[in-house]
NUBANU-193698 format. One line per 2 residues: number of its first residue (from 1); their letters; for each residue x, y, z of C-alpha. Coordinates in nm, 2 decimals. Layout:
<atoms>
NUM = a = X/Y/Z ~ ... .
</atoms>
This chain:
<atoms>
1 = xx = 0.00/0.00/0.00 ~ 0.13/0.35/-0.08 .
3 = xx = 0.06/0.65/0.14 ~ -0.23/0.75/-0.08 .
5 = xx = -0.44/0.43/-0.01 ~ -0.70/0.40/0.27 .
7 = xx = -0.52/0.33/0.60 ~ -0.78/0.07/0.71 .
9 = xx = -0.64/-0.18/0.46 ~ -0.35/-0.23/0.70 .
11 = xx = -0.58/-0.47/0.88 ~ -0.61/-0.69/0.57 .
13 = xx = -0.25/-0.81/0.54 ~ -0.12/-0.53/0.31 .
15 = xx = 0.20/-0.34/0.37 ~ 0.15/0.03/0.44 .
17 = xx = 0.45/0.23/0.31 ~ 0.53/0.60/0.34 .
19 = xx = 0.83/0.82/0.26 ~ 0.97/1.02/0.55 .
21 = xx = 1.13/1.37/0.54 ~ 1.50/1.41/0.59 .
23 = xx = 1.48/1.69/0.85 ~ 1.37/1.73/1.21 .
25 = xx = 1.01/1.65/1.12 ~ 1.10/1.29/1.04 .
27 = xx = 0.99/1.16/1.38 ~ 0.67/1.37/1.42 .
29 = xx = 0.57/1.27/1.06 ~ 0.62/0.90/1.14 .
31 = xx = 0.40/0.94/1.45 ~ 0.12/1.12/1.25 .
33 = xx = 0.12/0.86/0.97 ~ 0.10/0.57/1.21 .
35 = xx = -0.18/0.72/1.42 ~ -0.39/0.78/1.10 .
37 = xx = -0.32/0.42/0.99 ~ -0.38/0.26/1.33 .
39 = xx = -0.68/0.46/1.46 ~ -0.94/0.27/1.24 .
41 = xx = -0.82/-0.05/1.40 ~ -0.95/0.07/1.74 .
43 = xx = -0.64/-0.02/1.92 ~ -0.60/0.09/2.29 .
45 = xx = -0.48/0.45/2.30 ~ -0.18/0.35/2.52 .
47 = xx = -0.06/0.10/2.27 ~ -0.09/0.35/1.98 .
49 = xx = 0.11/0.59/2.19 ~ 0.38/0.33/2.25 .
51 = xx = 0.39/0.24/1.87 ~ 0.42/0.61/1.78 .
53 = xx = 0.70/0.66/2.03 ~ 0.90/0.36/1.90 .
55 = xx = 0.85/0.46/1.54 ~ 0.96/0.81/1.62 .
57 = xx = 1.28/0.68/1.77 ~ 1.36/0.45/1.48 .
59 = xx = 1.29/0.75/1.24 ~ 1.53/0.97/1.43 .
61 = xx = 1.79/0.70/1.44 ~ 1.76/0.66/1.06 .
63 = xx = 1.80/1.04/1.02 ~ 2.11/1.05/1.24 .
65 = xx = 2.28/0.73/1.15 ~ 2.14/0.62/0.82 .
67 = xx = 2.17/0.92/0.59 ~ 2.51/1.06/0.68 .
69 = xx = 2.71/0.74/0.65 ~ 2.96/0.70/0.36 .
71 = xx = 3.00/1.08/0.31 ~ 3.32/1.24/0.43 .
73 = xx = 3.15/1.58/0.48 ~ 2.86/1.43/0.67 .
75 = xx = 2.60/1.56/0.42 ~ 2.27/1.38/0.35 .
77 = xx = 2.23/1.12/0.08 ~ 2.01/1.21/-0.23 .
79 = xx = 1.64/1.23/-0.17 ~ 1.59/0.92/-0.38 .
81 = xx = 1.73/0.74/-0.07 ~ 1.51/0.90/0.19 .
83 = xx = 1.39/0.70/0.49 ~ 1.08/0.49/0.45 .
85 = xx = 0.82/0.38/0.71 ~ 0.66/0.04/0.67 .
87 = xx = 0.38/-0.13/0.87 ~ 0.22/-0.47/0.81 .
89 = xx = 0.07/-0.76/1.01 ~ 0.17/-1.13/1.03 .
91 = xx = 0.02/-1.43/1.20 ~ 0.34/-1.63/1.25 .
93 = xx = 0.51/-1.69/1.48 ~ 0.21/-1.52/1.65 .
95 = xx = -0.03/-1.25/1.54 ~ 0.18/-0.93/1.54 .
97 = xx = 0.21/-0.58/1.40 ~ 0.55/-0.52/1.24 .
99 = xx = 0.67/-0.16/1.21 ~ 0.99/-0.09/1.01 .
101 = xx = 1.20/0.22/0.92 ~ 1.42/0.17/0.62 .
103 = xx = 1.73/0.38/0.55 ~ 1.99/0.35/0.27 .
105 = xx = 2.30/0.27/0.49 ~ 2.33/-0.11/0.50 .
107 = xx = 2.54/-0.14/0.82 ~ 2.43/-0.11/1.18 .
109 = xx = 2.60/0.16/1.39 ~ 2.52/0.16/1.76 .
111 = xx = 2.39/0.51/1.83 ~ 2.57/0.72/2.09 .
113 = xx = 2.38/0.86/2.38 ~ 2.21/1.19/2.30 .
115 = xx = 2.13/1.49/2.52 ~ 1.75/1.55/2.58 .
117 = xx = 1.75/1.86/2.36 ~ 1.88/1.66/2.06 .
119 = xx = 1.58/1.56/1.85 ~ 1.34/1.56/2.15 .
121 = xx = 1.08/1.36/1.95 ~ 1.32/1.06/1.96 .
123 = xx = 1.23/0.97/2.32 ~ 1.49/0.81/2.54 .
125 = xx = 1.69/0.63/2.27 ~ 1.66/0.28/2.13 .
127 = xx = 1.63/0.14/2.48 ~ 1.27/0.25/2.48 .
129 = xx = 1.21/0.03/2.17 ~ 1.36/-0.27/2.34 .
131 = xx = 1.15/-0.20/2.65 ~ 0.81/-0.15/2.48 .
133 = xx = 0.83/-0.40/2.19 ~ 0.79/-0.78/2.19 .
135 = xx = 1.09/-0.80/1.95 ~ 1.31/-0.56/1.76 .
137 = xx = 1.62/-0.58/1.54 ~ 1.76/-0.49/1.20 .
139 = xx = 1.85/-0.66/0.87 ~ 1.97/-0.57/0.53 .
141 = xx = 1.70/-0.51/0.27 ~ 1.60/-0.31/-0.04 .
143 = xx = 1.39/0.01/-0.05 ~ 1.03/0.00/-0.14 .
145 = xx = 0.98/0.35/-0.27 ~ 1.31/0.46/-0.43 .
147 = xx = 1.29/0.49/-0.81 ~ 1.56/0.23/-0.84 .
149 = xx = 1.63/-0.06/-0.60 ~ 1.84/0.08/-0.33 .
151 = xx = 2.02/-0.15/-0.07 ~ 2.00/-0.04/0.29 .
153 = xx = 1.87/-0.17/0.62 ~ 1.54/-0.22/0.79 .
155 = xx = 1.52/-0.15/1.17 ~ 1.20/-0.29/1.30 .
157 = xx = 0.99/-0.37/1.61 ~ 0.68/-0.59/1.66 .
159 = xx = 0.39/-0.57/1.91 ~ 0.14/-0.84/1.98 .
161 = xx = -0.18/-0.82/1.78 ~ -0.37/-1.14/1.88 .
163 = xx = -0.68/-0.98/2.02 ~ -0.66/-0.63/1.87 .
165 = xx = -0.84/-0.69/1.54 ~ -0.97/-0.97/1.33 .
167 = xx = -0.82/-1.03/0.99 ~ -1.06/-1.15/0.72 .
169 = xx = -1.09/-1.53/0.65 ~ -0.87/-1.59/0.35 .
171 = xx = -1.02/-1.82/0.08 ~ -0.82/-2.12/-0.05 .
173 = xx = -0.54/-2.00/-0.28 ~ -0.38/-2.25/-0.53 .
175 = xx = -0.01/-2.29/-0.50 ~ 0.06/-2.14/-0.84 .
177 = xx = -0.13/-1.82/-0.75 ~ 0.06/-1.79/-0.42 .
179 = xx = 0.39/-1.84/-0.60 ~ 0.30/-1.57/-0.86 .
181 = xx = 0.21/-1.33/-0.58 ~ 0.55/-1.38/-0.42 .
183 = xx = 0.72/-1.34/-0.76 ~ 0.54/-1.01/-0.82 .
185 = xx = 0.64/-0.88/-0.48 ~ 1.01/-0.97/-0.53 .
187 = xx = 1.01/-0.83/-0.89 ~ 0.86/-0.50/-0.76 .
189 = xx = 1.15/-0.47/-0.52 ~ 1.39/-0.48/-0.81 .
191 = xx = 1.51/-0.84/-0.79 ~ 1.59/-0.97/-1.14 .
193 = xx = 1.66/-1.32/-1.27 ~ 1.37/-1.48/-1.09 .
195 = xx = 1.25/-1.82/-1.20 ~ 0.89/-1.94/-1.15 .
197 = xx = 0.80/-2.31/-1.18 ~ 0.48/-2.51/-1.12 .
199 = xx = 0.43/-2.88/-1.04 ~ 0.16/-3.10/-0.89 .
201 = xx = 0.04/-2.93/-0.57 ~ 0.36/-2.72/-0.55 .
203 = xx = 0.52/-2.42/-0.71 ~ 0.85/-2.24/-0.65 .
205 = xx = 1.02/-1.91/-0.69 ~ 1.40/-1.93/-0.73 .
207 = xx = 1.64/-1.64/-0.70 ~ 1.98/-1.61/-0.87 .
209 = xx = 2.15/-1.62/-0.54 ~ 2.04/-1.98/-0.50 .
211 = xx = 1.75/-1.92/-0.26 ~ 1.42/-2.09/-0.33 .
213 = xx = 1.07/-2.05/-0.18 ~ 0.81/-2.32/-0.24 .
215 = xx = 0.44/-2.27/-0.22 ~ 0.26/-2.59/-0.12 .
217 = xx = -0.08/-2.73/-0.03 ~ -0.25/-2.68/0.21 .
219 = xx = -0.14/-2.32/0.19 ~ 0.21/-2.26/0.31 .
221 = xx = 0.53/-2.10/0.19 ~ 0.84/-2.31/0.28 .
223 = xx = 1.21/-2.24/0.25 ~ 1.54/-2.35/0.39 .
225 = xx = 1.72/-2.09/0.60 ~ 2.10/-2.03/0.61 .
227 = xx = 2.13/-2.27/0.90 ~ 1.98/-2.55/0.70 .
229 = xx = 1.65/-2.56/0.89 ~ 1.32/-2.55/0.70 .
231 = xx = 1.08/-2.27/0.78 ~ 0.72/-2.22/0.67 .
233 = xx = 0.45/-1.95/0.68 ~ 0.09/-1.94/0.57 .
235 = xx = 0.01/-1.76/0.25 ~ -0.15/-1.47/0.45 .
237 = xx = 0.20/-1.38/0.56 ~ 0.31/-1.30/0.21 .
239 = xx = 0.45/-0.96/0.31 ~ 0.67/-1.11/0.58 .
241 = xx = 0.78/-1.40/0.35 ~ 0.87/-1.15/0.08 .
243 = xx = 1.07/-0.94/0.32 ~ 1.26/-1.25/0.45 .
245 = xx = 1.34/-1.34/0.09 ~ 1.46/-0.98/0.01 .
247 = xx = 1.68/-0.99/0.32 ~ 1.85/-1.32/0.21 .
249 = xx = 1.89/-1.19/-0.14 ~ 2.05/-0.87/-0.02 .
251 = xx = 2.28/-1.05/0.21 ~ 2.39/-1.30/-0.05 .
253 = xx = 2.38/-1.12/-0.38 ~ 2.41/-0.75/-0.30 .
255 = xx = 2.64/-0.77/0.01 ~ 2.80/-1.12/0.00 .
257 = xx = 3.00/-1.22/0.30 ~ 3.37/-1.17/0.28 .
259 = xx = 3.58/-1.47/0.17 ~ 3.81/-1.60/0.44 .
261 = x = 4.16/-1.65/0.32 .
</atoms>
């Protein structure tokens, strides 16, 4: 979903995505966008306040540590690489709301402590994200809104959503349709060289980096993670499966690990 679509569709398993400004309004803008998107879900006011505060901190962190890296003079990166705010829901491992801030610097830098007067909308630092969320972290990814695929990182947090709203019952989706949906999501993120194959009760999407995602009856995506373990998610978690796939593609193909001599 882009910033022009109705915010209530966030409850139906679609990713809400907005560009963020590259100035001191970055945090307040993230707060305002999320409040508009979450209010129709009738979440507890206190929870919305917590989500806004965490998103504001991640946005301020992106502004301070994601847009001035790689430049000797400390100047901001081009506006085509501006921060992005994402929000979507997933039902595995449990029902959760996932909020992410993307920035174009693909490495993680532990933020230094700030004085209270520095970007006051940023709260008490990333520690507040750790305290208020069920989980948080970061991974490498690709932008959603930049004109060309732009590698960077996603810093995210999740909050429980089990009893907050009800997602619609999803009708049965054939494996080929689920595979095509994943293919389209990955192609939209700028991943080329994708291969799509269909078999009896199973379809697959293969990436040039060697990663493959199967769609299988009775309605799951399945893949083998870097540790060799098989993972699976229901089709309704398409957005999350696509983001996991983009992460692995980015780590393998865009930023491959250094070869040990």
